C-alpha positions in Angstrom: 58.1 143.7 175.1 57.4 147.0 173.1 54.1 148.7 173.1 53.6 147.8 169.5 54.3 144.0 170.2 51.8 144.2 173.3 49.2 145.7 171.1 49.8 143.2 168.4 49.6 140.4 170.9 46.4 141.7 172.4 44.8 142.0 169.0 46.0 138.7 167.8 44.7 136.6 170.7 47.8 134.4 170.8 46.8 130.8 170.2 43.3 131.0 171.5 41.1 128.6 169.6 38.0 131.0 170.1 39.8 133.9 168.4 40.4 134.6 164.6 42.2 137.5 163.3 41.8 139.1 159.8 43.9 141.8 158.3 42.6 144.1 155.6 43.0 147.6 154.4 40.7 150.5 153.8 39.8 151.9 150.3 38.7 155.3 149.0 35.2 154.1 148.4 34.6 153.1 152.1 31.7 154.9 153.3 30.3 152.6 156.0 26.7 153.8 155.5 24.8 150.4 155.6 22.5 150.2 158.6 22.3 146.5 159.0 25.6 144.9 157.8 29.4 145.2 158.0 31.6 143.4 155.7 35.3 142.6 154.9 36.3 141.2 151.4 39.4 139.6 149.9 38.7 141.7 146.7 41.2 144.4 146.0 38.6 146.9 144.8 35.4 148.3 146.0 32.7 150.3 144.2 30.7 153.2 145.8 27.7 150.8 146.1 29.5 148.7 148.6 28.4 150.8 151.5 28.7 147.9 154.1 32.3 147.0 153.1 34.9 148.5 155.4 38.0 146.5 154.4 39.4 145.0 151.2 42.3 142.7 150.6 41.5 140.6 153.6 44.1 138.0 154.3 41.7 135.4 155.5 38.0 134.2 155.0 35.7 132.2 157.2 36.8 129.1 155.2 40.3 129.6 156.9 39.0 129.7 160.4 39.6 126.8 162.8 37.0 124.1 163.1 36.8 124.8 166.8 36.1 128.5 166.3 33.4 127.7 163.6 31.7 125.1 165.9 31.7 127.5 168.9 30.0 130.1 166.6 27.3 127.7 165.7 25.9 127.8 169.3 22.9 130.2 169.5 23.9 131.0 173.1 27.5 132.1 172.1 28.5 135.7 172.1 30.7 136.8 169.2 32.6 140.1 169.4 34.0 141.7 166.3 36.7 144.3 167.2 37.8 146.6 164.4 41.2 148.2 165.0 42.3 150.9 162.5 45.8 152.4 162.5 46.4 155.2 160.1 50.0 155.7 161.2 49.2 158.6 163.6 46.1 157.4 165.5 44.6 154.1 166.4 40.7 153.7 166.4 39.0 150.7 168.1 35.3 149.8 167.8 33.6 146.6 168.8 30.3 145.1 167.5 28.7 142.4 169.6 26.4 139.7 168.3 25.6 136.1 168.7 26.1 132.7 167.1 23.6 130.5 165.4 23.4 126.8 164.5 23.0 127.8 160.8 26.2 129.8 160.6 28.3 127.8 157.9 31.4 130.0 158.0 32.6 128.5 154.8 32.9 131.4 152.3 36.3 132.0 150.6 35.8 135.6 149.5 34.1 137.7 152.3 32.6 137.9 155.8 29.6 139.8 157.1 28.3 140.7 160.5 24.6 141.3 160.5 22.0 143.1 163.0 19.4 140.8 161.8 19.2 137.0 162.3 19.8 136.1 158.6 22.1 133.3 158.1 21.2 132.1 154.6 24.8 132.2 153.2 28.3 131.0 154.0 29.6 134.5 154.7 27.8 135.4 157.9 30.1 135.5 160.9 27.6 136.8 163.6 23.9 137.7 163.8 21.9 140.0 166.0 24.8 142.5 166.0 24.4 145.5 168.2 25.9 147.7 165.3 26.7 147.6 161.6 28.9 149.8 159.3 26.8 152.8 159.8 27.4 152.7 163.5 31.2 152.8 163.3 33.0 155.9 164.6 33.3 158.4 161.8 37.0 159.0 162.4 37.6 155.4 162.0 35.7 155.4 158.8 37.6 158.3 157.4 40.9 156.5 158.2 39.7 153.6 156.2 38.6 155.8 153.4 42.2 157.0 153.4 43.6 153.4 153.1 44.5 152.7 156.7 45.3 149.2 158.0 42.6 147.2 159.6 42.7 144.4 162.0 39.5 142.5 162.7 39.6 140.4 165.9 36.7 138.0 166.0 36.2 136.2 169.4 33.6 133.7 170.3 32.6 133.2 173.9 30.7 129.8 173.9 27.6 129.4 176.0 28.0 127.5 179.2 
């Protein structure tokens, strides 16, 4: 197995029902300045006002996630890790935000997904709450690569409470 294949497998999570992988790309307007949220969207455009959006053209949305994954995320005791892997062709950057699940996470949006530092769950886009970081907390080299249009892989992993 090549290094690239091993990297791809470790990001993808194989067939683990508690892992979802979303691929997107950066955009020239990525600033990642929002202090309480981080977002990916299926839209192919981004305005400078979208300071929480770090990826566009996402290939999946919460509506596409497996029922078992969504159910595990609805446990308030579950830990959810969002690992952002950015590859600009020369360097790879990796950053993880950890949050938790909530019974009110619907995970049904068909356009975007949001991780939050708060416990707000009043929409279908929220994928984690009480996150230990947001867009503004991401490594600035990672953000610069996204602003140059680098490839982004988001790996969401839920660890259900026992």
